[in-house]
C-alpha positions in Angstrom: -25.3 -57.9 10.0 -28.0 -58.0 12.9 -30.0 -61.2 11.8 -27.0 -63.7 10.8 -28.3 -65.8 8.2 -26.8 -68.3 5.3 -25.9 -65.8 1.6 -25.4 -67.4 -1.6 -23.8 -64.7 -4.3 -24.6 -66.9 -7.5 -22.4 -66.4 -10.3 -22.7 -66.8 -14.0 -19.5 -69.3 -14.2 -16.6 -70.5 -11.7 -14.8 -68.0 -13.2 -16.8 -65.1 -12.1 -17.8 -66.5 -8.8 -13.7 -66.7 -7.3 -13.2 -62.8 -9.4 -15.6 -61.7 -7.1 -14.7 -64.0 -4.5 -11.5 -62.8 -4.7 -11.7 -58.7 -5.5 -14.7 -58.0 -3.6 -16.4 -59.9 -1.1 -12.9 -60.8 0.5 -11.2 -57.1 0.4 -14.5 -56.3 2.0 -14.7 -58.6 5.1 -11.0 -57.9 5.6 -11.6 -54.0 5.6 -14.0 -54.2 8.7 -12.1 -55.2 12.2 -15.1 -56.7 13.8 -15.8 -59.2 10.9 -12.2 -59.9 10.1 -11.6 -60.7 13.3 -13.8 -64.0 12.4 -11.8 -65.0 8.9 -10.0 -68.0 9.0 -6.2 -67.2 8.1 -5.8 -66.4 4.5 -4.5 -69.6 4.1 -7.3 -72.3 5.6 -9.7 -70.1 3.3 -12.3 -71.6 0.9 -14.2 -69.8 -1.4 -17.3 -72.2 -1.2 -17.5 -71.5 2.3 -17.2 -68.1 4.1 -17.4 -69.1 7.5 -17.6 -66.0 9.8 -19.5 -68.0 12.9 -22.7 -67.2 12.5 -23.5 -66.7 9.5 -22.7 -68.7 6.1 -21.5 -67.4 2.6 -22.1 -69.6 -0.1 -20.8 -69.6 -3.8 -22.3 -70.9 -6.9 -22.7 -70.4 -10.5 -25.4 -71.4 -13.5 -22.7 -73.8 -14.6 -22.9 -76.0 -11.6 -25.8 -77.7 -9.9 -24.2 -79.0 -7.3 -23.4 -74.9 -5.8 -27.0 -74.3 -6.6 -28.7 -76.6 -4.7 -28.6 -78.4 -1.2 -28.9 -75.4 1.2 -31.7 -73.0 2.7 -30.4 -69.7 1.6 -32.1 -66.9 3.2 -29.8 -64.0 1.6 -29.0 -64.5 -2.4 -27.5 -62.2 -4.9 -27.9 -63.2 -8.2 -24.8 -61.0 -10.6 -25.2 -60.6 -14.3 -28.3 -62.5 -14.7 -27.8 -61.7 -18.2 -24.1 -63.8 -18.8 -25.9 -67.1 -17.2 -26.1 -70.4 -19.0 -29.3 -71.8 -19.1 -29.1 -75.5 -20.1 -33.0 -77.1 -19.8 -32.5 -81.0 -18.7 -34.3 -82.9 -15.9 -32.3 -81.1 -13.4 -34.2 -77.8 -14.4 -33.7 -74.0 -14.3 -30.3 -72.6 -12.8 -31.7 -69.9 -11.7 -34.9 -71.4 -10.7 -32.7 -74.2 -8.7 -31.2 -70.4 -6.9 -34.6 -69.1 -6.4 -35.9 -72.6 -4.9 -32.6 -72.5 -1.8 -34.9 -70.0 -0.2 -38.1 -71.2 0.1 -37.5 -71.9 3.6 -37.0 -68.2 4.7 -40.5 -66.5 4.5 -38.5 -63.2 5.5 -36.1 -64.0 2.9 -34.5 -61.3 0.2 -33.1 -61.8 -3.1 -31.2 -60.0 -5.4 -30.9 -59.6 -9.1 -28.4 -57.8 -11.0 -27.6 -58.1 -14.7 -28.0 -55.6 -17.7 -29.9 -55.7 -20.0 -30.0 -57.2 -23.4 -32.9 -58.3 -26.2 -36.4 -57.2 -24.9 -38.2 -61.3 -24.8 -34.7 -63.1 -24.4 -33.4 -61.2 -21.3 -34.2 -62.8 -17.5 -33.4 -59.7 -15.9 -36.0 -57.6 -18.2 -38.1 -60.4 -18.0 -37.7 -60.8 -13.1 -37.8 -56.5 -13.4 -41.4 -56.4 -15.0 -42.3 -59.1 -13.0 -41.8 -56.9 -10.0 -43.9 -54.3 -8.3 -41.0 -52.5 -9.9 -40.6 -50.9 -6.5 -37.3 -47.6 -6.7 -35.5 -46.8 -3.5 -36.0 -43.2 -2.1 -34.1 -41.3 0.3 -34.5 -37.6 1.3 -32.5 -35.0 -0.4 -29.9 -33.7 2.0 -30.7 -30.1 1.1 -35.0 -29.6 0.9 -35.4 -32.9 2.8 -37.6 -34.3 0.2 -38.0 -37.7 -0.7 -36.6 -39.0 -4.2 -35.8 -41.9 -6.1 -31.9 -42.9 -5.4 -30.6 -42.3 -8.6 -27.3 -41.3 -10.4 -27.1 -38.1 -11.4 -24.8 -35.8 -13.8 -24.1 -32.1 -13.7 -27.0 -31.1 -15.7 -30.1 -32.8 -13.9 -31.2 -31.2 -10.8 -31.5 -34.5 -9.0 -29.6 -37.4 -8.5 -26.8 -39.1 -6.4 -23.4 -36.8 -7.2 -20.6 -35.8 -5.8 -17.4 -33.5 -6.2 -14.9 -34.0 -8.5 -11.5 -33.5 -8.4 -9.6 -30.6 -10.9 -8.9 -33.8 -13.3 -12.3 -34.5 -13.4 -11.9 -37.7 -12.1 -14.0 -38.7 -8.1 -11.7 -38.7 -5.4 -12.9 -41.9 -3.7 
């Protein structure tokens, strides 16, 4: 990152936070030689605070007020918002608690991710409808015309596509 800043990955529960750390974040950090050199030895690592020297990655989850509060965070990635537990009490909504962490940064980035569920009850749909609903556009490698980044298939004209192996599966 060109602008090292505190990051929070917020999950629906502690189990999912542990899974994201072990199966996604840790392997990704280890696969990048420059970042891997900054990691503590495996025996000393702690998923609650990944110290990369000039930036930190924290994990939080919807059932824990302690993990969602108390730190200023510039980049917040909220995963599987539809699975979050919402218990209204005097401490407030866990989503609001997580989002409040970024108030100190005018150049903050907040990512909300999840699968839409029931209209009127779904926090991810509600958040999308309240947003400016912009989409990311990339130039087509063939015609150089900008197009939204979407998945394509064999029948569609555009979209992100890749060649498949003879068995029908993609080759990573």
